[in-house]
FIPABA-357366 format. One record per atom (N, C-alpha, C, CB): residue in three letters; x, y, z. Coordinates in steps of 0.1 Angstrom, whole numbers, plus 5000, padded with zeros to 4 digits. Glycine has a CB too. Example, Ala and Ser with C-alpha at 12.3 -4.5 7.8 and 13.67 -1.06 7.14 Angstrom:
! FIPABA-357366
Ala513249435078
Ala512349555078
Ala513249675078
Ala511349555090
Ser512849785071
Ser513749895071
Ser512950005079
Ser514149945057
END
This chain:
! FIPABA-357366
Met368942774586
Met368242804571
Met368942814560
Met367542904570
Glu367742744551
Glu368142644538
Glu368342704529
Glu367442534534
Leu369442774522
Leu369442814509
Leu369442724494
Leu370442904510
Tyr368642734486
Tyr368742674471
Tyr369842774463
Tyr366942684461
Lys370442704458
Lys372042744452
Lys372442684437
Lys373142674461
Lys372942764429
Lys373942684422
Lys374442524427
Lys375142764422
Gly374442414423
Gly375142324429
Gly374142234438
Gly376242384436
Ser372842324441
Ser372042224451
Ser371142124444
Ser371042314459
Arg371042024448
Arg369941904443
Arg368641864450
Arg370741754443
Gly367941834446
Gly366441754452
Gly365341784448
Gly366041754464
Glu363941764462
Glu363341764453
Glu362741904456
Glu362641644452
Met362841984464
Met362642164463
Met363442184453
Met363242274476
Val363942194452
Val364842244435
Val364042204424
Val366542174432
Lys363342074424
Lys362142024412
Lys361042134417
Lys361541824412
Gln360942134428
Gln359742244428
Gln359742384424
Gln359242264441
Ile361142454426
Ile361242594423
Ile361442604406
Ile362542654433
Gln361842454405
Gln361942464385
Gln360842454383
Gln362742344376
Lys359442394389
Lys358342404381
Lys357542554384
Lys357342274385
Ala357842574397
Ala357442694397
Ala357742854388
Ala357742714408
Leu358942814384
Leu359542894372
Leu359842854361
Leu360642944374
Asn358442724354
Asn357842694343
Asn359442604337
Asn357042854333
Leu360042524343
Leu361342484340
Leu361242344339
Leu362342554349
Tyr362342254332
Tyr362042094333
Tyr362742054343
Tyr362342004321
Pro362241974356
Pro361941994372
Pro362941904369
Pro360541964383
Asp364641884366
Asp365441774369
Asp366141744383
Asp366241764360
Gly365541844391
Gly366241854403
Gly367841924406
Gly366341724406
Ile368241944400
Ile369542014393
Ile369442144391
Ile370041964381
Phe369942204405
Phe370042404405
Phe371742414394
Phe370542514431
Gly371042394380
Gly372142474374
Gly372542584371
Gly372342444367
Lys373242624358
Lys373142774355
Lys371542794350
Lys374242824342
Leu370942764341
Leu369642844337
Leu368742784346
Leu369042814321
Thr368742734357
Thr367642744368
Thr368142884373
Thr367542604381
Glu369542884375
Glu370343054388
Glu369943194375
Glu373343054391
Glu369543144365
Glu369243274355
Glu368043294355
Glu369643274341
Ala367143134355
Ala365643174361
Ala365543234376
Ala364543044361
Val366143244382
Val365743254392
Val365943414394
Val366443164401
Ile367343474394
Ile367643584391
Ile366843664382
Ile368843574388
Leu365843604370
Leu365043704363
Leu363843724370
Leu364843674350
Tyr363343604378
Tyr362343604389
Tyr362143724395
Tyr362543524399
Gln363643714405
Gln363943804410
Gln363843964414
Gln364443774408
Arg364143984400
Arg364444114396
Arg362644164391
Arg365644104383
Glu362144084390
Glu360344084380
Glu359744094395
Glu359643884368
His360344084402
His359844074421
His360044164430
His360543954430
Gly360844234426
Gly361644314438
Gly362644274443
Gly361144334449
Leu362644154442
Leu363744124457
Leu365444094447
Leu363043904471
Arg366044074457
Arg367444094453
Arg368043964442
Arg368344084470
Pro368444034435
Pro368843944421
Pro369943834424
Pro369544054409
Asp370243744432
Asp371743724436
Asp371543594429
Asp372343734453
Gly370143474425
Gly370643374418
Gly369943244430
Gly372443384414
Val369643324446
Val370043204454
Val368043244456
Val371743214471
Val367843064461
Val366443104464
Val366243064482
Val365343004451
Gly366643204487
Gly365843204501
Gly364843194508
Gly365943254505
Pro364843234519
Pro363243244524
Pro362443294519
Pro362843294535
Ala362943474514
Ala362643544506
Ala361743504493
Ala363643584505
Thr362443464484
Thr362143414473
Thr360943324475
Thr363143354467
Leu361543214481
Leu360843064483
Leu359143124483
Leu361342974502
Ala359143254493
Ala358143274495
Ala356843334487
Ala358443324502
Lys357743394479
Lys356843484467
Lys356743314462
Lys357843644453
Leu357243224453
Leu356843134449
Leu356343014454
Leu357443124445
Leu355843024468
Leu355042904475
Leu354042904470
Leu354742894490
Pro352943034460
Pro351943034452
Pro351942914440
Pro351843154448
Ala352942914440
Ala353242804425
Ala353742664434
Ala354842874412
Val354442644444
Val354842534452
Val353942534460
Val356142524459
Thr352542464461
Thr351542464471
Thr351142324470
Thr350442554469
Thr350942294482
Thr350442184487
Thr349442104479
Thr350042214497
Ser348142234470
Ser347042164466
Ser347742064454
Ser345742274461
Ala349042104452
Ala349342014435
Ala349541854444
Ala351542094424
Leu349141854457
Leu348841764462
Leu347941614459
Leu348541824469
Gly346941734456
Gly345541654454
Gly345141634468
Gly345641494446
Leu345241694479
Leu344441664492
Leu343241674492
Leu344741734502
Lys342541574497
Lys341141514498
Lys340741534510
Lys340941374495
Arg339341534514
Arg338641574527
Arg338141394530
Arg337141714524
Ser338941434543
Ser338141284542
Ser337041244552
Ser339141174543
Ser336641134551
Ser334841064552
Ser334541114567
Ser334540834552
Arg335441094575
Arg335741084587
Arg335441244593
Arg337441024588
His334841224607
His334541344612
His335941404623
His332941324620
Ile336641494610
Ile338041534619
Ile337641644632
Ile339341634608
Arg338041644636
Arg338041744646
Arg339141824653
Arg337541694656
Glu340841684651
Glu342041754656
Glu342841704639
Glu342841684676
Ile343841804643
Ile345141784634
Ile346141814643
Ile345241874620
Ile346841704642
Ile347841714651
Ile349041654646
Ile347541654662
Val350241784650
Val351741764645
Val352541664653
Val352541894645
His353441604648
His354241494654
His355441494650
His353841374652
Cys356741494650
Cys358241464646
Cys358441324644
Cys359241514658
Thr359441274639
Thr359941124639
Thr360541094648
Thr360741084629
Ala361441194653
Ala362041154668
Ala363541074660
Ala360741004679
Thr363941154651
Thr365341114643
Thr366041264644
Thr365141054625
Pro367541174643
Pro368641314646
Pro368541414639
Pro370241284644
Glu369141524641
Glu369441654631
Glu370141644620
Glu370041754636
Gly369441664605
Gly371041654597
Gly369941544589
Gly373041584606
Lys369341474593
Lys369341304588
Lys367741324578
Lys369241154606
Asp368141254567
Asp366741264563
Asp366441084563
Asp366441364547
Phe364941074561
Phe364540964564
Phe363040984557
Phe364540944580
Thr362340864551
Thr361840874542
Thr359740804542
Thr363040814533
Val358840824540
Val357840764542
Val357840604540
Val357040834534
Ala358840524532
Ala358940384535
Ala360040364545
Ala359240314524
Asp360740464554
Asp361440394562
Asp360340444574
Asp363040414564
Ile359440504574
Ile358640514588
Ile358140404583
Ile357540644592
Thr357740374574
Thr356440264574
Thr356840134577
Thr355540254560
Arg358240144574
Arg358539984579
Arg358840024594
Arg360239884569
Trp359440104599
Trp359640114611
Trp357940104619
Trp360640264612
His356840124617
His355240134621
His355139974620
His353940244609
Lys355539924609
Lys354939764604
Lys355539674616
Lys355639694586
Asp357339704622
Asp357539634627
Asp357039694644
Asp358739594622
Arg356139744642
Arg355539764661
Arg354139704658
Arg355339974669
Gly353939634651
Gly352539604646
Gly351339654636
Gly352139614653
Phe351639764631
Phe350739854621
Phe350739814611
Phe351039974619
Ala349539794608
Ala349639814586
Ala349639844581
Ala349439804577
Thr350339984579
Thr351240064579
Thr351640194582
Thr351340074572
Ile352040294577
Ile352740424585
Ile351340474588
Ile353840554575
Gly351540524602
Gly350640544610
Gly350140734608
Gly351340494625
Tyr351140774602
Tyr350540944598
Tyr349940994583
Tyr351841044600
His349641054583
His348741084572
His349541174559
His347341174578
Tyr350341254567
Tyr351341304559
Tyr352641324567
Tyr350941414553
Val353841324558
Val354841364559
Val355441464556
Val355341294557
Val356541544563
Val357041664553
Val358341654559
Val356141824555
Tyr359241594546
Tyr360941604545
Tyr361941704549
Tyr361241604533
Arg362841694551
Arg364041794555
Arg363941904541
Arg365741714557
Asp363141854528
Asp363841964523
Asp362242034519
Asp365141924510
Gly361442014529
Gly359742084525
Gly358942024518
Gly359542204517
Thr359241944509
Thr358241834503
Thr357141754515
Thr359241704495
Ile356041764503
Ile355241714514
Ile354841524510
Ile353741814514
His354641494514
His354341304509
His353641274514
His355141184510
Asn352441194513
Asn351441114516
Asn351941004525
Asn350941064504
Gly350940914535
Gly351340874541
Gly350240754541
Gly351640964550
Arg349440714555
Arg347840674557
Arg346840734548
Arg347440714571
Asp346140674538
Asp345040734537
Asp344140774545
Asp344640704532
Val343540964545
Val343041044553
Val341840964557
Val342841194547
Asn341540884551
Asn339940794551
Asn340140704561
Asn339440694535
Ile340840654563
Ile341440574572
Ile342240654585
Ile342340494563
Ser341140544597
Ser341540644612
Ser343340604610
Ser340440554633
Gly344440704616
Gly345540694618
Gly345940554629
Gly345940824622
Ala347240574630
Ala348240534645
Ala348940614650
Ala349340454643
His348840764653
His349840844656
His349540914671
His349940944644
Cys348240874679
Cys347840914690
Cys346940894696
Cys347740984690
Thr347140774706
Thr346040704716
Thr344640794718
Thr346740694732
Asn343840724715
Asn342440784718
Asn342040864707
Asn342440874731
His342540914699
His342341054691
His342741034677
His343341184697
Asn342740904676
Asn343440854658
Asn342340844648
Asn344140664657
Ser340840844656
Ser339540814649
Ser338940944645
Ser338640754658
Ile339341044650
Ile338641154649
Ile340041304644
Ile337741164667
Ser341441274643
Ser342341334639
Ser343141274623
Ser343141334651
Ile343441404624
Ile344741344606
Ile345541404617
Ile344841434583
Gly346841294610
Gly348341314614
Gly349241334608
Gly348841244617
Val350041424611
Val351141544603
Val352541554612
Val350241744602
Cys353041464603
Cys355041464606
Cys356141514600
Cys355641344605
Tyr356841624607
Tyr358241614599
Tyr359041534605
Tyr358941744597
Val359641544593
Val361141454598
Val362441524608
Val362041404583
Gly362841454620
Gly363841544623
Gly363141534643
Gly363641714612
Gly363441634646
Gly363041634663
Gly364041574671
Gly361641554667
Met365141544671
Met366141524682
Met367441604677
Met366441364686
Asp368241624688
Asp369341664686
Asp370741594674
Asp369541654699
Ala371941644669
Ala372241564660
Ala373241414668
Ala373041664649
Asn373341444679
Asn373841304686
Asn372041184690
Asn374841354706
Asn370941284688
Asn369741174690
Asn369941144705
Asn369941024679
Glu369841234717
Glu369941244726
Glu369041314736
Glu370941254726
Lys368541454726
Lys367541514731
Lys366941594721
Lys367941594743
Pro365241624726
Pro364741684720
Pro365041834713
Pro364041674727
Lys364841854705
Lys365441964692
Lys363841984682
Lys367041864679
Asp364242134682
Asp363242204669
Asp364242194661
Asp362442384669
Thr364542104652
Thr365042064641
Thr364542134627
Thr364841934642
Arg363242164629
Arg362942204616
Arg363642284602
Arg362142254619
Thr363642274593
Thr364542324585
Thr363342484575
Thr365342164574
Ala363942584575
Ala363242674568
Ala362142664559
Ala363942724563
Ser362942564551
Ser361742444540
Ser360642414549
Ser362442274535
Gln361042314558
Gln359842244566
Gln359142354573
Gln360242124578
Arg359442444575
Arg358542554587
Arg357542634577
Arg359742694596
Met358242634562
Met357142714548
Met356142614549
Met357742724528
Met356242494541
Met355942384539
Met354442344551
Met357542314541
Leu355342324560
Leu354442254576
Leu352942344574
Leu355442314598
Leu353242494578
Leu352742594581
Leu351942614570
Leu353442674585
Lys352342564556
Lys350642564545
Lys350242464545
Lys350642594530
Leu350742374550
Leu350242204552
Leu349342254556
Leu351042074562
Leu349342274571
Leu348542294579
Leu347242404582
Leu349242284587
Lys347842514571
Lys346642604565
Lys345442564554
Lys347342724559
Glu346342434546
Glu345042384537
Glu344542274542
Glu345342344523
Leu344642234553
Leu344342104559
Leu343042194569
Leu345942014568
Lys343042284576
Lys342042384583
Lys341242404573
Lys342542514590
Ala341842464558
Ala340542484549
Ala339742374546
Ala340842534536
Leu340442264546
Leu339242144547
Leu338442084559
Leu339842024542
Tyr339042144570
Tyr338542064583
Tyr338542164593
Tyr339541944589
Pro337642314590
Pro337542444592
Pro337142414611
Pro336142524581
Asp336642324614
Asp336342334631
Asp337242224638
Asp334542284635
Ala338242164630
Ala339342114635
Ala340542214646
Ala339942074622
Lys340842184657
Lys342142254662
Lys343642164662
Lys341742314677
Ile344542254657
Ile345842224658
Ile346842184674
Ile346242354653
Tyr347042054670
Tyr347742014686
Tyr348741964682
Tyr347041904697
Gly350241954693
Gly350841844694
Gly350841744699
Gly351641864696
His351141644695
His351341504700
His351641534713
His352541404693
Arg352341614722
Arg352841664731
Arg351741724743
Arg353741744726
Asn350241744733
Asn349341794745
Asn348441654745
Asn348341954742
Phe348641534746
Phe347841444747
Phe348741314756
Phe347441404733
Ala350041334753
Ala350941224760
Ala352041304766
Ala351541114750
Asn352541214773
Asn353941264779
Asn355141244770
Asn354241184793
Lys355141334765
Lys356641344749
Lys356741424749
Lys356641334735
Ala357941494745
Ala358241604742
Ala357441684725
Ala359741584743
Cys357341524715
Cys356741524702
Cys355441664705
Cys356041334697
Pro356141734694
Pro356941734682
Pro358241834684
Pro356141784669
Ser358841814696
Ser359741924699
Ser360042064697
Ser360441894697
Phe358442114698
Phe357842244695
Phe356342274702
Phe357542244678
Asp356542344712
Asp354742394713
Asp353742434696
Asp354742584725
Ala353342344687
Ala352342314677
Ala351042424682
Ala352042154677
Lys350642394691
Lys349542454700
Lys349642614697
Lys349842414717
Ala350542604705
Ala350842764706
Ala351242844691
Ala352142784718
Glu352042794682
Glu352542854672
Glu351542884657
Glu353842764668
Tyr350642774662
Tyr349742804650
Tyr348142814653
Tyr349842684640
Lys348242864664
Lys346942914669
Lys346243004662
Lys347042964681
Glu346543104653
Glu346143194646
Glu345243174633
Glu347243264643
Ile345742994628
Ile345642954617
Ile344442894618
Ile346542884614
END
């Protein structure tokens, strides 16, 4: 379970700072800690200055994927397919990394439409108006969503490595996508291929969305 506290750095810290109306420098310092404590007191949370799941959940209406400017695809979307990068637990990779891997395989660009980093930030991949390159025979009717991870630390066995931030923001992203494509169903890559991807049962986990 990830906690954001004094000394933490990164994109999610920036998102927290934006939600608190602070300058988003990505560094969790004394000013951010004080703002978190004040926010926690005002919202009936334990005022410890640490942003854990409870505090982050309260902040999520401000830290929303709508800020990404999600647009509706001109394609008829019937499926939202969840993937993992099949990379080691604890290792960070970017859209640029995935784009390079996919180009090496002969793709024009990254095959996924959205990528959720380990810190929970959501990044655009391939334009949603263009068919993805992530699931054979399903690309033209689907949106491909991928989280970074999916393998154990030794990169030997599939493992659900989603951080607390990834879980929350992946869920929020999928809810936003379902609002855009209400007739679409959510699946994992494993539902269409002989793979462990995304290393958890996405179809079952998100069946209530």
